[in-house]
C-alpha positions in Angstrom: -2.9 -26.0 -19.5 -4.6 -26.2 -16.1 -3.0 -29.6 -15.5 0.5 -28.1 -16.2 -0.3 -25.2 -13.9 -1.2 -27.5 -11.0 2.1 -29.5 -11.6 4.1 -26.3 -11.5 2.3 -25.1 -8.3 2.9 -28.4 -6.6 6.6 -28.2 -7.4 6.8 -24.8 -5.8 5.2 -25.9 -2.6 7.4 -29.0 -2.4 10.7 -27.0 -2.7 13.2 -27.8 0.2 12.9 -25.2 3.0 16.6 -25.3 4.0 18.2 -24.9 0.7 20.6 -22.0 0.2 20.7 -20.1 -3.0 23.2 -17.6 -4.3 21.6 -14.2 -4.8 23.4 -11.8 -7.1 25.0 -8.9 -5.3 23.0 -6.4 -7.3 19.9 -7.5 -5.4 19.0 -5.4 -2.3 20.6 -6.6 0.9 17.2 -7.1 2.6 16.4 -9.8 0.0 19.6 -11.9 0.2 18.1 -14.3 2.7 16.3 -17.3 1.2 14.3 -17.8 4.3 12.7 -15.1 6.5 11.6 -16.5 9.9 11.1 -19.9 8.4 8.9 -18.6 5.6 9.6 -19.2 1.9 11.8 -16.6 0.1 10.2 -13.8 -2.0 11.3 -15.7 -5.1 8.9 -18.6 -4.2 6.0 -16.2 -4.0 7.0 -14.5 -7.3 7.0 -17.9 -9.0 3.6 -18.7 -7.6 2.4 -15.3 -8.7 3.7 -15.9 -12.2 1.9 -19.3 -12.4 -1.3 -17.7 -11.2 -0.9 -14.9 -13.7 -0.5 -17.4 -16.5 -3.5 -19.2 -15.4 -5.5 -16.0 -15.1 -4.5 -14.9 -18.6 -5.4 -18.3 -20.3 -8.6 -18.6 -18.3 -9.6 -15.1 -19.5 -8.8 -16.1 -23.1 -10.9 -19.2 -22.7 -13.9 -17.3 -21.3 -13.5 -14.6 -24.0 -13.6 -17.1 -26.8 -16.4 -19.2 -25.5 -19.2 -19.6 -28.1 -21.9 -18.9 -25.5 -24.0 -15.8 -25.4 -23.7 -15.5 -21.6 -22.6 -11.9 -21.0 -22.1 -12.3 -17.2 -19.5 -15.0 -17.9 -17.9 -13.6 -21.1 -17.3 -10.1 -19.5 -14.7 -11.7 -17.2 -12.6 -12.7 -20.3 -11.0 -9.2 -21.0 -10.8 -8.5 -17.3 -8.9 -11.7 -16.5 -6.6 -11.2 -19.5 -5.7 -7.7 -18.3 -5.2 -9.0 -14.7 -2.9 -11.7 -15.9 -0.7 -9.3 -17.8 -0.7 -6.9 -14.9 0.5 -9.5 -12.5 3.2 -10.7 -14.8 4.4 -7.1 -15.0 4.6 -6.8 -11.2 6.4 -10.1 -10.7 8.8 -9.4 -13.6 9.6 -5.8 -12.3 9.8 -6.8 -8.6 13.5 -6.2 -8.1 13.3 -3.0 -10.2 10.6 -1.7 -7.9 12.5 -2.7 -4.8 15.6 -0.9 -6.2 13.5 2.2 -7.0 12.0 2.3 -3.5 15.5 2.0 -1.9 16.8 4.8 -4.2 13.9 7.0 -3.2 14.7 6.3 0.5 18.3 7.2 -0.2 17.4 10.4 -1.9 15.2 11.3 1.1 18.1 10.7 3.4 16.4 8.0 5.5 18.6 6.2 8.1 17.2 3.3 9.9 20.1 3.3 12.3 19.5 6.9 13.4 15.7 6.2 13.6 16.3 3.2 15.9 18.6 5.2 18.1 16.0 7.9 18.4 13.2 5.4 19.0 15.0 3.4 21.6 16.3 6.5 23.3 12.8 7.9 23.5 11.5 4.6 25.0 14.4 4.5 27.5 13.6 8.1 28.7 9.9 7.4 28.9 10.4 4.3 31.0 12.9 6.1 33.3 10.4 9.0 33.8 7.6 6.5 34.4 9.6 4.9 37.2 10.5 8.3 38.7 6.9 9.5 38.7 5.6 6.3 40.2 8.3 6.3 42.9 7.4 9.9 43.8 3.7 8.9 43.8 4.4 6.0 46.0 6.4 8.1 48.5 3.5 10.6 48.7 1.0 7.8 49.2 2.9 6.7 52.3 1.9 10.0 53.8 -1.7 9.6 52.6 -1.2 12.3 50.0 -3.2 11.7 46.8 -1.5 13.8 44.1 -3.9 13.5 41.1 -1.5 15.2 38.6 1.1 12.6 39.3 -1.4 9.7 38.8 -2.5 11.3 35.5 1.2 11.7 34.4 1.8 8.0 35.3 -1.2 7.0 33.1 0.1 9.0 30.1 3.6 7.8 30.5 2.3 4.2 30.5 0.3 4.9 27.4 3.2 6.5 25.7 5.5 3.6 26.6 3.0 1.2 25.2 2.7 3.1 22.0 6.4 3.3 21.6 6.7 -0.5 22.1 4.1 -0.9 19.4 6.1 1.4 17.1 9.3 -0.5 17.8 7.6 -3.9 16.9 6.1 -2.4 13.8 9.4 -0.9 12.7 11.2 -4.2 13.1 8.5 -6.0 11.1 8.7 -3.5 8.2 12.5 -3.2 8.2 13.2 -6.9 8.3 10.4 -8.2 6.1 9.3 -5.5 3.7 10.7 -7.3 0.6 8.9 -10.5 1.6 5.7 -8.6 2.3 5.8 -7.0 -1.1 6.3 -10.4 -2.8 3.5 -11.9 -0.8 1.2 -9.1 -1.7 2.0 -9.7 -5.4 1.1 -13.3 -4.9 -2.2 -12.4 -3.3 -3.0 -10.0 -6.1 -2.5 -12.8 -8.6 -5.3 -14.9 -7.3 -7.8 -15.2 -10.1 -11.1 -13.2 -10.2 -9.4 -10.6 -8.0 -10.2 -12.5 -4.8 -7.0 -11.2 -3.1 -6.5 -8.0 -5.0 -7.5 -5.6 -2.3 -5.5 -7.2 0.5 -2.5 -7.8 -1.8 -2.4 -4.2 -3.0 -2.7 -3.0 0.6 0.2 -5.2 1.7 2.4 -3.9 -1.1 1.5 -0.3 -0.4 2.0 -0.7 3.4 5.5 -2.3 3.0 6.7 0.4 0.6 5.2 3.5 2.4 6.2 2.4 5.9 9.7 1.3 4.9 10.4 4.7 3.4 8.3 6.7 5.9 8.9 5.4 9.4 12.6 6.6 9.5 11.4 10.1 8.7 9.4 10.4 11.9 12.1 12.5 13.8 12.4 14.7 10.7 8.6 15.2 10.7 8.6 16.3 14.3 11.4 18.8 13.6 9.6 20.0 10.4 6.4 20.9 12.4 8.7 22.6 15.0 8.4 19.9 17.6 11.7 19.2 19.3 12.8 15.7 18.6 12.6 13.7 21.8 16.0 13.2 23.2 17.8 13.4 26.6 18.9 17.0 26.4 15.5 18.4 25.4 13.7 16.2 27.9 16.0 17.1 30.8 14.9 20.8 30.6 11.2 19.7 30.8 11.4 16.8 33.2 13.0 19.0 36.0 10.9 21.6 37.8 12.6 25.0 38.4 14.1 25.4 41.9 11.5 26.5 44.3 8.8 26.2 41.6 5.3 24.9 41.9 5.4 21.1 41.4 1.7 21.0 40.5 2.1 23.7 37.9 5.1 21.9 36.5 3.3 18.6 36.1 0.1 20.1 34.6 1.6 22.9 32.5 5.0 21.5 31.4 5.4 17.8 31.9 2.1 16.4 30.7 1.5 18.7 27.7 5.1 18.3 26.5 5.1 14.6 26.9 1.7 14.1 25.1 2.9 16.2 22.2 6.4 14.6 21.9 5.4 10.9 22.3 1.7 10.7 21.3 0.2 13.5 19.2 3.2 14.0 17.0 3.9 10.3 16.1 0.2 9.6 15.9 -0.3 12.4 13.4 2.6 11.1 11.4 1.2 7.5 11.4 -2.1 8.8 10.3 -0.4 10.6 7.4 1.4 7.3 6.4 -1.8 5.4 6.6 -3.5 7.9 4.3 -0.7 7.6 1.8 -0.8 3.8 2.1 -4.6 3.9 1.3 -4.1 6.0 -1.7 -1.2 3.9 -3.1 -3.2 0.7 -2.5 -6.0 2.1 -4.5 -3.6 3.1 -7.2 -2.1 -0.4 -7.3 -5.2 -2.5 -6.9 -8.1 -0.2 -7.8 -9.2 1.3 -11.0 -5.6 2.3 -11.9 -4.4 -1.2 -11.3 -4.6 -2.3 -14.9 -2.6 -2.1 -18.1 -3.1 1.2 -20.0 -4.1 -0.4 -23.3 -6.8 -2.6 -24.8 -6.5 -6.3 -25.1 -7.5 -6.5 -28.8 -3.9 -6.2 -29.9 -3.1 -9.3 -27.9 -5.9 -11.5 -29.0 
């Protein structure tokens, strides 16, 4: 049995990397590619997970039936059998789970196009304001005027721009590869003796939660009565009133509004998504990550 498993695993790793397969149209669009950035397709990882699940199941049955009174060894038998069945369920229901997640996203009204428009618009306005503030600061420095609020504003604008750049990179990673990440997480969970269970469950939870959650960031800001960051809203903040105090404008309007719009609000939302990811990872790979029945009916 172990020899057959090794042969099967060797065949999976020696599959051609540039072959093109025809994926049924019922599969989600994000999974139609057979290669993602030069990596094996999700189907390859699911096949490996199936093979590992089979090996885990039969290894558990072997340990469970050993005529040796070694409790520390035999107690792994039922655990491995349950793990093998659990992994086979995940790999079998993979496309069903993907479809359910996409349906949930559709019901919540997520739109990645609108989210990207909001995200890139926010970044564009932030960079533009950063350039304006630094230009003004440079002009004042020519006259040996050190305007501390402008320096502070420049720092926070740079920090906000860096955070938005990170958010864009994270969004691209999740949007383009979430199906692949889910399949890879299933494969890691399938490693016998639960060696990759925690990281695999976390990867699955991360890909699902952030694929559904990230496009809801603008909605979250509106829900907690923070204006979504766009050109019209920012124009009323980024321009001091005629004849107004520039220092008061920077310290009382510009900085607080910018920090809330581009840092505190998104960071709060990211913390919420991380907490949900942690809970879902525990549900997938923790104590709840097992079949809800005994193994006696199988043996």
